[in-house]
C-alpha positions as CSV (number, residue, x, y, z in Angstrom):
1,M,16.2,4.2,-8.1
2,G,12.5,5.1,-7.9
3,N,10.4,5.7,-4.9
4,V,7.0,4.1,-3.8
5,I,4.5,6.7,-3.4
6,G,1.5,4.7,-3.0
7,W,-0.8,1.9,-4.2
8,D,-3.2,1.8,-7.3
9,M,-6.2,2.0,-5.2
10,T,-8.5,1.3,-8.1
11,A,-6.8,-2.0,-8.6
12,A,-6.7,-2.7,-5.0
13,L,-10.3,-2.1,-4.5
14,A,-11.1,-4.3,-7.6
15,L,-8.9,-7.0,-6.3
16,G,-10.7,-6.9,-2.8
17,R,-14.0,-6.9,-4.4
18,A,-13.1,-9.9,-6.5
19,M,-12.1,-11.7,-3.3
20,G,-15.6,-11.0,-1.9
21,I,-14.5,-8.3,0.5
22,D,-17.1,-5.4,1.0
23,G,-16.0,-2.2,-0.6
24,R,-16.8,-0.2,2.6
25,V,-14.2,-2.4,4.5
26,L,-11.7,-2.0,1.8
27,A,-12.1,1.8,1.8
28,E,-11.6,1.8,5.6
29,F,-8.6,-0.5,5.8
30,L,-6.6,0.0,2.6
31,P,-5.4,3.6,3.3
32,P,-3.7,2.8,6.7
33,A,-2.3,-0.4,5.1
34,E,-0.8,1.6,2.2
35,A,0.7,4.3,4.5
36,A,2.4,1.6,6.7
37,M,3.8,-0.2,3.5
38,V,5.1,3.1,2.0
39,S,6.7,4.0,5.4
40,K,8.4,0.6,5.6
41,L,9.6,0.5,2.1
42,R,11.2,4.1,2.7
43,E,12.9,2.9,5.9
44,Q,14.4,-0.1,3.9
45,Q,15.5,2.1,1.0
46,E,17.2,4.6,3.6
47,A,18.9,1.6,5.4
48,D,20.2,0.2,2.0
49,R,21.6,3.6,1.1
50,H,23.8,3.6,4.4
51,D,25.0,0.0,3.8
């Protein structure tokens, strides 16, 4: 099974801009959101390995 290492930030920024979100806001909030998502996915993968 592969591991998630992060988001495609170019795509995430483009999607946010298409939704009308200011690029500065995206640049501020996307990295912590990405880190939280990767952490939770890794926790879930680890839990699944132990089941």
